[in-house]
C-alpha positions as CSV (number, residue, x, y, z in Angstrom):
1,M,25.6,-10.3,-40.1
2,D,22.3,-8.4,-40.6
3,L,22.0,-5.1,-38.8
4,S,18.9,-4.1,-40.5
5,I,16.2,-2.4,-38.6
6,E,12.3,-2.3,-39.5
7,T,11.0,0.9,-40.6
8,L,8.0,0.3,-38.3
9,K,9.7,-0.8,-35.4
10,L,12.0,2.2,-35.1
11,E,8.8,4.3,-35.5
12,A,7.0,2.1,-32.8
13,F,10.2,2.8,-30.6
14,L,10.2,6.2,-31.0
15,L,6.8,6.5,-29.6
16,V,7.5,4.5,-26.3
17,L,10.6,6.6,-26.0
18,V,8.7,9.5,-26.1
19,R,6.0,8.5,-24.1
20,I,8.6,7.1,-21.2
21,A,11.3,10.0,-21.7
22,C,8.1,12.7,-20.9
23,F,7.2,10.4,-18.0
24,V,10.7,10.3,-16.7
25,A,11.4,14.1,-16.8
26,I,9.1,14.8,-14.2
27,A,8.2,11.9,-12.4
28,P,9.5,11.2,-8.7
29,V,12.7,9.9,-7.8
30,F,13.4,9.6,-12.1
31,G,12.9,13.1,-12.8
32,H,14.1,14.7,-9.4
33,K,16.6,17.8,-10.7
34,S,19.6,16.4,-8.4
35,I,19.8,13.5,-11.3
36,N,21.9,14.6,-14.3
37,A,19.9,15.1,-17.6
38,R,22.1,13.2,-19.8
39,L,21.8,10.5,-16.8
40,R,17.8,10.7,-17.0
41,V,18.2,10.5,-20.9
42,L,20.0,7.3,-20.5
43,I,17.8,6.0,-18.3
44,A,14.7,6.9,-20.1
45,A,16.4,5.4,-23.3
46,C,17.2,1.6,-21.3
47,I,13.2,2.0,-20.1
48,S,12.0,2.1,-23.5
49,L,14.3,-0.2,-24.9
50,T,13.3,-3.1,-22.4
51,V,9.4,-2.2,-22.2
52,F,9.8,-2.5,-26.5
53,M,11.5,-5.7,-26.6
54,A,9.2,-7.4,-24.0
55,M,6.3,-5.5,-25.2
56,D,6.4,-5.4,-29.2
57,P,3.9,-2.7,-29.4
58,D,1.9,-2.7,-32.3
59,M,2.6,0.8,-34.6
60,P,-0.9,2.7,-35.4
61,E,-1.5,3.7,-38.9
62,Y,-0.5,7.3,-40.1
63,N,-0.3,8.8,-43.7
64,T,1.6,11.8,-43.4
65,V,4.8,13.6,-41.3
66,F,1.8,15.7,-39.6
67,G,0.1,12.2,-39.2
68,F,3.4,10.8,-37.2
69,S,4.0,14.3,-35.4
70,F,0.6,13.9,-33.9
71,L,1.2,10.3,-32.7
72,L,4.1,11.8,-31.0
73,I,2.4,14.6,-29.4
74,K,-0.4,12.3,-28.2
75,E,2.6,9.9,-26.6
76,A,4.0,13.0,-25.3
77,A,0.5,13.6,-23.7
78,I,0.7,10.4,-21.8
79,G,3.8,10.4,-20.1
80,L,3.5,14.4,-18.7
81,A,-0.1,13.5,-17.7
82,L,1.2,10.4,-15.7
83,G,4.4,12.0,-14.6
84,F,2.4,15.2,-13.4
85,V,-0.2,12.9,-11.4
86,S,3.1,11.0,-9.4
87,S,4.7,13.9,-8.6
88,L,1.5,15.4,-7.4
89,V,0.9,12.5,-5.1
90,M,4.8,13.1,-3.9
91,S,4.2,16.8,-3.3
92,I,1.7,15.4,-0.6
93,I,4.4,15.0,2.0
94,S,5.8,18.9,1.3
95,M,2.4,20.4,1.8
96,A,2.0,18.1,5.1
97,G,5.4,19.5,6.1
98,E,4.3,22.7,5.9
99,F,1.4,22.5,7.9
100,I,3.4,20.7,10.6
101,D,5.5,23.8,10.6
102,R,3.1,26.2,10.6
103,E,1.3,24.4,13.8
104,I,4.7,24.2,15.3
105,G,5.8,27.9,14.7
106,I,9.0,27.2,12.5
107,S,7.2,28.4,9.7
108,M,10.0,31.6,8.9
109,A,12.9,28.7,9.0
110,Q,12.7,27.7,5.1
111,S,15.5,26.3,3.2
112,F,16.0,26.0,-0.6
113,D,14.6,23.1,-2.3
114,I,16.8,21.7,-5.7
115,N,13.7,19.5,-6.5
116,T,11.2,22.4,-7.2
117,G,13.7,25.4,-7.2
118,T,11.6,27.4,-4.3
119,M,12.1,27.4,-0.7
120,T,10.7,24.9,1.5
121,T,10.3,24.4,5.5
122,I,12.2,22.6,7.0
123,T,9.8,20.0,8.2
124,A,8.5,19.4,4.7
125,N,12.2,19.0,3.3
126,L,13.0,16.6,5.8
127,Y,9.9,14.8,5.1
128,D,10.6,14.9,1.4
129,K,13.9,13.4,1.6
130,M,12.9,10.6,4.1
131,V,10.3,9.5,1.9
132,Y,12.7,9.9,-1.1
133,L,15.2,7.5,0.9
134,V,12.4,4.9,1.9
135,I,11.0,4.5,-1.9
136,L,14.9,3.7,-3.0
137,I,15.7,1.5,-0.1
138,T,12.5,-0.9,-0.1
139,N,12.2,-0.7,-3.9
140,L,9.1,1.0,-4.1
141,H,10.3,3.0,-7.3
142,Y,8.9,-0.1,-9.3
143,Y,5.3,0.9,-8.2
144,I,6.6,3.8,-10.5
145,L,7.8,1.7,-13.7
146,K,4.9,-0.6,-13.4
147,A,2.6,2.1,-13.9
148,V,3.9,3.3,-16.9
149,V,4.6,-0.1,-18.4
150,R,0.6,-0.8,-17.6
151,S,0.2,2.6,-19.6
152,F,1.0,0.5,-22.8
153,E,-1.5,-2.2,-22.2
154,I,-4.0,0.3,-21.3
155,V,-3.4,2.7,-23.8
156,P,-1.5,1.5,-27.0
157,L,0.1,3.2,-29.0
158,G,-1.8,6.0,-30.9
159,S,-5.0,5.0,-29.4
160,F,-5.1,8.3,-26.7
161,N,-8.6,9.9,-26.8
162,M,-9.2,12.2,-24.0
163,N,-12.6,11.9,-22.0
164,I,-13.5,15.6,-21.1
165,P,-16.3,14.8,-18.6
166,V,-14.1,11.7,-16.6
167,M,-11.0,13.5,-16.8
168,Y,-12.6,16.7,-15.2
169,T,-14.6,14.4,-12.5
170,Q,-10.5,12.6,-11.6
171,V,-9.1,15.6,-11.6
172,L,-11.6,17.3,-9.1
173,G,-11.0,14.1,-7.3
174,F,-7.3,14.3,-6.7
175,V,-7.2,18.1,-5.9
176,I,-9.8,16.8,-2.8
177,E,-7.5,13.6,-1.8
178,F,-4.5,15.9,-1.9
179,F,-5.9,18.2,0.8
180,L,-7.5,15.0,2.9
181,I,-4.2,12.9,2.7
182,G,-1.9,15.9,3.6
183,F,-4.0,17.1,6.0
184,R,-4.3,13.3,7.5
185,I,-0.7,13.2,7.6
186,A,-0.1,16.2,10.0
187,M,-2.8,15.4,12.0
188,P,-1.1,14.5,15.1
189,I,0.7,17.8,15.2
190,F,-2.7,19.4,14.6
191,I,-3.9,17.5,18.2
192,A,-1.2,18.2,19.7
193,A,-1.3,22.2,18.8
194,T,-5.1,22.1,20.1
195,I,-4.3,20.2,23.3
196,I,-1.4,23.2,24.4
197,N,-4.2,25.8,23.0
198,I,-6.6,24.3,25.5
199,I,-4.2,24.4,28.6
200,L,-2.4,27.6,27.5
201,G,-6.3,29.1,27.7
202,V,-6.7,27.4,31.4
203,M,-3.4,28.9,32.5
204,T,-4.3,32.4,31.0
205,K,-8.2,32.1,32.8
206,S,-5.9,31.0,36.2
207,S,-3.0,33.5,36.1
208,P,-3.5,36.2,34.2
209,Q,-0.4,37.6,35.3
210,M,1.8,35.2,33.6
211,N,2.9,35.8,29.9
212,M,1.5,33.5,28.3
213,F,2.7,34.4,24.7
214,A,6.0,33.9,25.7
215,I,5.2,30.5,27.2
216,G,3.1,29.2,24.5
217,I,5.8,29.7,21.6
218,Q,8.3,27.6,23.8
219,M,5.6,24.9,24.7
220,K,4.5,24.5,21.0
221,I,8.2,24.3,19.8
222,I,9.3,21.5,22.5
223,L,6.0,19.4,22.5
224,G,6.0,19.7,18.1
225,M,9.2,18.3,18.2
226,L,8.7,15.6,20.4
227,A,5.7,14.9,18.3
228,L,7.3,15.0,15.1
229,A,10.1,12.6,16.3
230,I,7.2,10.2,17.1
231,M,6.0,10.5,13.6
232,I,8.8,9.9,11.9
233,M,8.7,6.5,13.0
234,F,5.6,6.3,10.6
235,V,7.1,7.5,7.6
236,P,7.4,3.7,5.4
237,N,4.1,3.3,6.6
238,I,3.0,6.8,4.7
239,T,5.8,6.3,2.2
240,N,3.5,3.1,1.6
241,Y,0.5,4.5,1.5
242,L,1.4,7.3,-0.9
243,M,2.8,4.7,-3.3
244,E,-0.6,2.9,-3.1
245,K,-2.4,6.4,-3.9
246,M,-0.3,6.9,-6.8
247,D,-1.0,3.6,-8.5
248,S,-4.4,3.8,-8.0
249,M,-4.7,7.6,-9.4
250,L,-2.8,6.5,-12.2
251,S,-5.0,3.9,-12.8
252,S,-7.8,5.8,-12.6
253,L,-6.1,8.3,-15.0
254,L,-5.3,5.7,-17.4
255,G,-8.9,4.7,-17.3
256,G,-10.0,8.4,-18.6
257,M,-8.1,8.3,-21.7
């Protein structure tokens, strides 16, 4: 029984492994801090082996050990860039949750987020968990895997060449869309808060003796929670939209490499 492995095949597999491992390290779902580090390594190895056997990528030419090390650095850069954009899209929902809590008036109530290692608001944490739950239930995490697999077709091993002007334009567009999408998700709460402020303004003019500050806080919390409960029904639609946006952003990013 011949168990020999060609050196070029092993080197090509290592390049594939580095790209996928760097992607899995920070990508949504797969890179979540609640997943054990050894399990993440196993996931990256299994995905890499499957991709390598299915695509059989060609090994780029190099001359010295430093040349191979440079190839590894380029593959790591591709994986980290794809994982960063994916996690950036998922962080939109957390930002929208913080917008909502700020409008409702409960932004001081915070909880620890194990994934980011920081304190986040309650609604941001709730939305984050619900979106991850919808992704796993509906198998939308295949969108994330499809992106990293497609990267080997668009950017073969060793062919990473960063186009600075194109990348700058894309990153700037990502940042703009980041805030626009987050604001659109929190838009119903903004509308509800604006209506409440108008009502309180009218009541202040009609009844100056009433303590509108105390009344306004209670009204904002009650109506904000009601609007939030209604918005939860649209979490699957929001999740699907975020996955489509992630796919388009990753395609644009790969186009600039």
